[in-house]
C-alpha positions in Angstrom: -28.9 102.3 -87.9 -26.5 101.2 -85.2 -27.8 97.9 -82.7 -28.0 98.5 -79.0 -25.3 96.9 -77.0 -26.7 96.0 -73.5 -24.6 93.7 -70.7 -26.1 90.3 -70.8 -24.5 90.2 -67.2 -24.1 93.9 -65.5 -22.1 95.3 -63.2 -23.8 93.2 -59.5 -24.5 97.1 -57.8 -25.1 98.7 -61.2 -28.4 99.9 -59.6 -26.3 101.2 -56.2 -26.1 105.0 -57.1 -24.8 107.4 -54.7 -26.3 106.4 -51.9 -25.5 103.1 -51.6 -22.3 104.2 -52.8 -21.9 106.5 -49.5 -22.7 103.4 -47.4 -20.0 101.6 -48.8 -18.4 100.6 -45.5 -21.1 98.7 -44.8 -22.1 97.4 -47.5 -20.1 94.2 -46.1 -23.1 93.8 -43.7 -26.0 94.2 -46.4 -26.6 90.2 -46.7 -27.8 89.9 -43.3 -30.7 92.8 -43.7 -32.6 90.5 -46.4 -32.4 87.4 -43.8 -33.4 89.4 -40.7 -36.2 90.8 -42.5 -37.2 87.0 -43.5 -36.9 85.7 -40.5 -39.1 88.4 -38.7 -41.4 87.9 -41.6 -41.5 84.0 -41.3 -41.7 84.3 -37.6 -44.7 86.6 -37.2 -46.8 84.2 -39.5 -45.4 81.4 -37.6 -48.8 78.6 -37.7 -48.8 76.8 -34.5 -51.6 74.7 -35.7 -51.3 71.2 -36.5 -51.2 71.0 -41.1 -54.3 69.7 -42.8 -52.2 66.9 -45.0 -52.0 64.2 -43.7 -47.8 63.7 -44.4 -47.0 66.2 -41.6 -48.2 63.3 -39.3 -46.5 60.3 -41.2 -43.6 62.1 -40.8 -43.7 62.4 -36.8 -45.7 58.9 -36.8 -42.0 57.6 -39.0 -39.7 59.3 -36.0 -41.7 57.7 -33.4 -41.5 54.3 -35.4 -37.7 55.1 -35.8 -37.2 55.7 -32.0 -39.0 52.8 -30.4 -36.8 50.7 -32.1 -38.9 49.7 -35.1 -36.3 49.6 -38.2 -34.4 52.9 -39.6 -36.1 52.8 -42.6 -39.9 52.1 -41.5 -41.2 53.3 -44.7 -41.1 52.8 -48.7 -43.3 55.4 -49.3 -41.4 58.4 -47.7 -37.1 58.3 -47.7 -35.5 58.6 -44.4 -34.4 61.6 -44.2 -36.8 64.1 -42.5 -37.9 61.5 -40.0 -34.1 60.8 -39.2 -33.9 64.3 -38.4 -37.1 64.6 -36.4 -36.2 61.4 -34.1 -33.5 63.7 -31.8 -36.1 66.1 -31.3 -38.9 63.6 -30.2 -36.0 61.7 -27.6 -36.0 64.6 -25.8 -40.2 65.9 -26.6 -41.9 63.5 -27.6 -44.9 63.8 -29.9 -45.2 67.4 -28.8 -46.1 69.2 -32.0 -44.2 73.2 -31.4 -40.3 71.7 -31.2 -41.1 70.1 -34.4 -42.1 72.9 -35.9 -39.1 74.8 -34.1 -36.8 72.7 -36.2 -38.7 73.3 -39.7 -38.5 77.3 -39.2 -34.6 76.9 -38.4 -34.1 75.2 -41.6 -35.8 78.1 -43.6 -33.4 79.9 -41.6 -30.5 77.9 -43.1 -32.0 78.0 -46.6 -32.2 81.9 -45.9 -28.8 81.5 -45.1 -27.1 80.4 -47.9 -30.0 81.6 -50.2 -29.1 84.9 -49.6 -25.2 84.9 -49.7 -26.0 82.9 -53.5 -28.0 86.0 -54.9 -25.7 87.9 -53.2 -22.9 86.4 -54.9 -24.4 86.4 -58.1 -26.0 89.9 -58.1 -24.2 91.8 -55.8 -26.1 93.5 -52.3 -29.0 95.2 -54.3 -30.1 93.5 -56.8 -29.4 90.0 -55.1 -31.1 91.4 -52.2 -34.4 91.9 -53.6 -34.0 88.4 -55.4 -33.5 86.8 -51.7 -36.2 88.9 -50.1 -38.7 88.4 -52.9 -37.8 84.4 -53.7 -38.3 83.6 -49.8 -40.9 85.7 -49.0 -43.5 83.6 -51.2 -46.2 82.2 -49.8 -46.0 78.4 -50.3 -42.1 79.1 -49.1 -42.9 80.9 -46.1 -45.9 78.9 -45.3 -44.4 75.2 -45.4 -41.7 76.6 -42.9 -44.7 76.6 -40.3 -45.3 72.4 -41.0 -43.7 69.4 -40.1 -43.0 68.5 -43.8 -39.9 67.5 -45.5 -40.1 70.7 -48.0 -38.0 73.6 -46.0 -35.7 70.8 -44.9 -35.1 69.8 -48.7 -34.7 73.4 -49.7 -32.0 74.2 -46.2 -29.6 71.5 -47.9 -30.4 72.4 -51.7 -29.0 75.9 -51.2 -26.4 74.8 -49.1 -25.0 72.4 -51.7 -25.5 75.1 -54.8 -23.8 77.8 -52.4 -20.8 75.0 -52.0 -20.9 73.8 -55.9 -20.9 77.4 -57.2 -17.3 78.4 -55.5 -15.1 79.0 -58.5 -12.3 81.1 -57.3 -9.0 79.2 -56.7 -7.7 76.0 -56.8 -10.3 74.5 -54.3 -13.1 75.3 -56.1 -12.0 72.5 -58.8 -10.6 70.0 -56.0 -11.4 66.6 -55.9 -12.5 66.7 -52.4 -15.3 70.1 -53.0 -17.3 68.0 -55.6 -17.2 65.2 -52.5 -18.9 67.4 -50.6 -21.2 68.6 -53.2 -22.2 65.5 -54.1 -22.8 64.3 -50.6 -25.0 67.2 -50.1 -26.9 66.9 -53.3 -27.6 63.4 -51.8 -28.7 64.5 -48.5 -31.7 66.4 -50.2 -32.2 63.2 -52.2 -32.2 61.2 -49.0 -34.8 63.9 -47.7 -37.3 63.8 -50.8 -37.1 61.0 -53.3 -38.1 63.5 -56.1 -34.7 65.3 -55.1 -32.9 63.1 -57.8 -32.6 66.0 -59.7 -30.3 67.6 -57.4 -27.2 65.1 -57.4 -28.2 65.0 -61.5 -28.0 69.2 -61.4 -24.7 69.0 -59.6 -22.7 66.6 -61.7 -24.4 68.6 -64.8 -23.1 71.9 -63.2 -19.5 70.7 -62.8 -19.4 68.9 -66.3 -20.7 71.9 -68.3 -18.2 73.9 -66.0 -15.2 71.5 -66.7 -14.3 71.1 -63.5 -13.3 67.5 -63.8 -11.7 66.6 -60.6 -14.8 68.1 -58.9 -17.2 66.4 -61.3 -15.1 63.0 -60.2 -15.4 63.6 -56.4 -19.2 64.3 -56.6 -19.7 61.5 -58.6 -18.0 58.9 -56.5 -19.9 60.7 -53.3 -23.7 60.2 -54.9 -22.8 56.2 -56.1 -21.3 55.3 -52.1 -24.8 57.4 -51.0 -27.2 55.6 -53.1 -26.2 52.7 -52.6 -28.0 51.6 -49.8 -31.3 52.7 -51.7 -30.6 50.5 -54.8 -29.7 47.7 -51.8 -32.7 48.1 -50.4 -35.2 48.6 -53.3 -33.5 45.0 -54.7 -34.8 43.7 -51.3 -38.5 44.7 -52.2 -38.2 48.0 -49.9 -37.6 51.5 -50.6 -38.9 52.7 -53.7 -40.8 50.1 -54.5 -44.3 51.3 -53.8 -43.2 55.0 -54.5 -42.5 53.9 -57.9 -45.1 51.9 -58.5 -47.6 54.4 -57.6 -46.0 56.8 -59.6 -47.1 54.9 -62.9 -50.3 54.3 -61.4 -53.4 56.3 -63.4 -54.3 57.4 -60.1 -52.1 56.2 -56.9 -55.0 55.9 -54.9 -57.0 54.2 -57.4 -55.1 50.7 -58.4 -58.1 49.4 -59.9 -57.4 51.8 -62.9 -54.7 50.3 -63.8 -51.0 51.6 -65.3 -50.4 54.7 -67.4 -50.6 53.9 -71.1 -49.3 56.1 -74.3 -52.8 57.8 -73.9 -52.8 58.3 -69.9 -49.5 59.8 -70.1 -50.3 62.1 -72.9 -53.4 63.1 -70.5 -50.6 63.5 -68.2 -48.3 65.8 -69.5 -51.2 67.8 -71.1 -53.4 68.0 -67.5 -50.0 69.0 -65.7 -48.3 71.3 -68.3 -51.5 73.6 -68.1 -51.6 72.8 -64.1 -48.3 74.0 -63.5 -46.9 76.0 -66.4 -50.3 78.1 -67.0 -51.7 78.5 -63.1 -49.2 77.8 -61.0 -46.1 78.9 -62.0 -47.9 82.3 -63.2 -49.6 82.6 -59.6 -46.1 82.1 -58.1 -43.7 84.7 -59.6 -46.6 87.8 -59.6 -48.9 86.3 -55.9 -51.5 89.5 -57.4 -54.3 86.8 -55.8 -53.5 85.5 -52.2 -53.4 81.3 -52.7 -52.3 78.9 -49.5 -52.9 75.5 -49.5 -56.4 76.4 -47.0 -57.9 78.6 -49.7 -60.8 76.6 -51.7 -60.7 75.1 -54.9 -62.4 78.1 -56.6 -60.1 80.9 -55.7 -57.0 77.7 -56.4 -58.4 77.8 -60.0 -58.1 81.4 -61.1 -56.1 82.1 -63.5 -54.4 85.1 -64.5 -55.2 87.2 -67.4 -53.3 85.8 -70.7 -51.0 88.4 -70.9 -49.8 88.3 -67.5 -48.9 84.7 -68.1 -47.2 85.2 -71.4 -45.3 88.2 -69.5 -44.4 86.5 -66.4 -43.2 82.8 -68.8 -41.0 85.8 -71.0 -39.2 87.2 -68.1 -38.3 83.1 -66.8 -37.2 81.9 -69.5 -35.0 84.9 -70.1 -33.6 84.7 -66.6 -32.9 80.8 -66.6 -31.5 81.2 -70.2 -28.6 83.8 -69.1 -28.4 81.6 -65.8 -27.9 78.6 -68.2 -24.9 80.7 -70.0 -23.3 81.2 -66.8 -23.9 77.3 -66.6 -25.6 77.7 -62.5 -27.0 74.7 -60.5 -30.3 76.7 -59.6 -30.8 76.4 -63.3 -30.2 72.9 -64.1 -32.7 72.0 -60.8 -35.1 73.9 -61.7 -35.2 73.0 -65.4 -35.0 68.5 -64.8 -38.2 69.9 -62.1 -39.9 71.2 -64.1 -39.8 68.2 -66.1 -40.8 66.2 -63.5 -43.7 68.2 -63.3 -44.8 67.0 -66.5 -44.9 63.4 -65.2 -46.0 64.1 -61.5 -49.4 62.2 -60.7 -52.2 65.1 -61.3 -53.5 63.9 -57.6 -50.6 65.1 -56.1 -49.7 68.0 -58.5 -50.0 71.2 -56.1 -47.8 74.7 -55.2 -46.4 72.3 -52.7 -44.3 70.3 -55.3 -43.0 74.0 -56.5 -41.7 74.9 -52.9 -38.2 73.7 -53.6 -37.7 75.4 -56.7 -40.4 78.5 -55.8 -37.2 80.8 -54.7 -35.7 80.0 -57.9 -37.8 80.5 -60.7 -38.5 83.7 -58.6 -34.7 84.4 -59.1 -35.2 84.0 -62.5 -38.1 86.1 -63.0 -36.3 89.3 -61.5 -33.1 88.5 -63.4 -35.2 88.3 -66.6 -37.0 91.6 -65.9 -33.6 93.7 -65.0 -32.4 92.3 -68.7 -35.4 92.8 -70.7 -36.0 95.8 -69.2 -32.5 97.3 -69.9 -32.6 95.9 -73.4 -35.7 97.5 -74.5 -35.0 100.5 -72.8 -31.5 101.1 -72.2 -30.5 103.0 -68.7 -34.1 104.0 -68.4 -35.1 100.1 -67.5 -34.1 100.1 -64.9 -36.8 102.3 -63.4 -39.4 100.3 -64.8 -37.5 97.2 -63.3 -38.0 99.3 -59.9 -41.6 99.7 -60.3 -41.9 95.6 -60.9 -39.8 94.8 -57.8 -41.9 97.4 -55.5 -45.6 96.1 -56.5 -43.6 92.8 -55.9 -42.6 93.9 -52.3 -46.4 95.4 -51.9 -47.6 91.6 -52.8 -45.5 90.0 -50.7 -46.3 91.9 -47.8 -50.0 91.8 -48.3 -50.1 87.8 -48.9 -47.9 88.1 -45.8 -50.6 90.1 -43.6 -53.1 87.5 -45.1 -51.0 84.5 -44.4 -51.1 85.4 -40.1 -54.7 86.4 -40.6 -55.7 82.9 -42.5 -53.4 81.2 -39.5 -56.0 82.3 -36.5 -58.6 79.4 -37.6 -59.4 76.6 -39.2 -61.7 76.7 -42.1 -65.2 76.0 -41.0 -65.1 72.0 -42.0 -61.8 71.3 -40.4 -62.4 73.3 -37.3 -65.4 71.1 -36.4 -63.8 67.8 -37.5 -60.7 68.6 -35.2 -63.3 69.5 -32.5 -64.8 66.1 -33.3 -61.4 64.8 -32.7 -61.1 66.1 -29.3 -64.2 65.0 -28.3 -63.0 61.7 -28.9 -59.9 62.1 -27.1 -61.8 63.2 -24.0 -64.9 60.8 -24.4 -64.5 57.7 -25.5 -62.4 54.8 -24.3 -58.4 54.0 -25.7 -58.5 50.6 -27.8 -61.2 51.5 -29.9 -60.8 51.5 -33.8 -61.8 54.9 -35.5 -62.6 54.3 -39.5 -61.8 58.4 -41.0 -60.4 59.8 -44.6 -57.6 61.1 -43.2 -56.7 58.7 -40.2 -53.1 60.1 -39.5 -54.9 63.6 -38.6 -57.6 61.9 -36.5 -55.5 59.8 -34.6 -53.0 62.4 -33.8 -55.6 64.5 -32.3 -57.8 61.9 -30.7 -54.9 59.5 -29.7 -57.0 56.9 -30.5 -56.0 54.2 -33.5 -57.3 55.1 -37.0 -57.9 53.7 -40.2 -59.2 54.5 -43.5 -62.0 52.7 -45.4 -61.3 51.2 -48.9 -62.3 52.9 -52.1 -65.2 50.4 -52.4 -68.7 51.5 -54.2 -70.7 48.2 -53.1 -71.9 49.5 -49.7 -72.3 45.9 -48.4 -69.0 44.8 -49.1 -67.5 48.2 -47.2 -70.1 47.2 -44.3 -68.4 43.8 -44.2 -65.0 45.2 -44.3 -65.8 47.3 -41.2 -67.1 44.3 -39.4 -63.9 42.0 -40.3 -61.9 44.8 -38.9 -63.8 44.9 -35.9 -64.3 48.8 -36.0 -66.0 50.6 -33.6 -66.5 54.5 -34.5 -66.6 56.3 -37.8 -66.5 59.6 -39.3 -68.6 61.7 -41.7 -66.8 65.1 -42.0 -67.6 67.9 -44.3 -63.3 68.1 -45.2 -62.8 68.7 -48.8 -62.5 65.1 -50.4 -64.7 63.4 -52.7 -64.3 59.8 -52.1 -66.4 60.5 -49.0 -69.4 61.2 -50.5 -68.6 58.5 -53.0 -67.6 55.3 -51.0 -68.1 56.3 -47.4 -71.3 57.9 -47.1 -73.7 56.0 -49.5 -72.9 52.8 -47.0 -73.7 54.7 -44.2 -77.1 55.8 -45.4 -78.3 52.6 -47.0 -77.7 50.5 -43.8 -79.2 53.4 -41.3 -79.8 50.4 -38.8 -75.9 50.0 -38.3 -75.0 53.0 -37.3 -76.3 54.9 -34.0 -75.1 58.8 -33.7 -73.1 59.2 -30.5 -71.5 62.5 -31.8 -72.8 65.6 -34.4 -71.9 69.3 -35.2 -74.8 70.8 -37.0 -76.9 73.5 -38.2 -74.3 75.2 -40.5 -73.6 73.2 -43.3 -70.1 73.8 -43.6 -68.9 72.7 -40.1 -71.3 69.3 -40.4 -69.5 66.5 -38.8 -71.2 63.0 -37.4 -69.2 60.0 -35.3 -71.4 57.0 -35.9 -70.8 53.6 -33.4 -71.1 50.7 -35.8 -73.7 48.2 -34.3 -73.4 44.5 -34.8 -76.0 43.0 -36.5 -77.4 41.4 -33.1 -77.6 45.1 -31.5 -79.8 46.7 -34.5 -83.0 47.8 -33.7 -84.8 45.4 -35.7 -82.8 42.7 -34.1 -84.2 44.0 -30.9 -87.6 44.5 -31.9 -87.6 48.0 -31.6 -89.4 49.5 -34.2 
C-alpha cells in the first residue's frame, strides 16, 4: 500500500479557496481583521473595578514609592520594570485606577499587533488569523488585560521580541545588531517578570539552533549587559534574594515549614503536573467551562473528561513538535515555561502563570489539529479542522459574554469586603492602623494604613502582636482565604472582651464582614466593672 504523504508545513493559505482568491487585492489588509475584532472584544468586556489580587495594588504602590523618590528599585520580590511603566501615568493622574488600566489595555493591543503579524508570517492570512483570534481571545489573556498586573505588558514585549527574532529573510536578520535588539527585548521582558528569564534563554536557543551566530553573539552581549544590574543588586542583598528564597520554601507563606527536601520536591512536581498538565492547560485550549479569577474553587477544580485531556495534549504536542522542527522561539519559550510550571510553588499556582504562553499553547493546539486531521483524513481533514475552529469560536464568544456579565459586580464576599473598606474611608479617622488578610486591597480602598496579621496559632501571641503594633481596627471577612479562619478568627473568638464591634454586614452568610475596634486591657468591660 502506498503511504500517504502529507506535508508537515502546508502552504500558508491552503484553505483559502476561490472566495479568498477573489479578494486577493485586499489580502494585505487581512491582518487588521483579527486585530480589530480582538480590540473590540477586550474593550467591550473591560472591567473597570479594582482586581481582587493584591499584587495589582502592590505594583501601584511600588510605582508611587518610585515617584516619591524612595528608590528606583523599591522591592525585592517584584522586578521594577512594570512599576517603572506606571510612574509616568501616576505622575499625571496619581493613583487613579483607570489611567493605569488603560496602560495595560494598550499593552494588550501591542501584544495583539505583534502576535497577529507573527501568526500571519507562520501560517498565512487564513490559519494565521484564526490562530491570532483564538489565542488572544482566551479568557485569562483578555481578563488580565483589564487589571494593573504585569502579565500583559510582559506578553506585549515577548510578542515583539519573537516577531523580531523570527525575521529570517535577508542579511540584516542574521546580523549582530539584529541579535542585540532581540536580546534587549528579551531582557526587557525579564525586567517586567522574573519568570521571564525563559525568554532570553529561548532567544539564545533559537539563534543557536538556527546557526545565526552573529545574531546569537549580539543577543548574548545585550543579555549580559542588562542582567548585570540584577546580579549586582542580588549580591548586595537586594533584588531577587527574597523571591528566590521563597521559591525554594515548602510554602512561601509559612516559612516555618522550612526549605524543600527531595520528598517535598517530588510532591511539588506531582502536584504541579496534575494541576497544570491535567487541569489548567486542557481547559485553556478547550474552554468548554468558563473559568476566571472570580470562579469559585469547586468550578476551578472540575476536570475535563480524560479523552478530552488526552486529545488536547496530543494536538498540542504535535503543534509544538512541528514548531520545534522549524526552530521557532515561541516553542522554546513554551517548553521552558512548562518546565518552570513543574517547579513553581503550588500556593502560587493558577492560570495566571500561563497567561504569557496561553496564546502559544493555542497556536500549538490549532497547528496540531491541522496537521493531525490532514494526516488521518487527507484533504477532507480540513473540514474537521473547520469544525474544531467553529466550536472554539463559539466557546470564545460565549465565554466573553460571561466575562462581561461577571464584571458587573463582585462576588458577595468581596462586595461586602469593599463596602466595609469604603465605610472606613468615610467614617474612621486618618492615622489608624487596620489589620486585614489583604492589607493592600483594604488600604487602597479605605485610604488608611493597613497591615497583615501573623500566621500565629497561639491567640495570646496574636493579641500581643496587635498590642505591640498599636492596632486600632481588625477586619474579619468571608473572602476565600483559609488562614482567616485558621488564625484570626480564633484570636477574636477566644478574647471577645478585647474586640468591640463597630461595623457589620450580616444576614447573608456569604456577605458577612465585621470590623472590630481593639480595646486596651484598661478599656475592657471587665476592667470597667461592666457585666
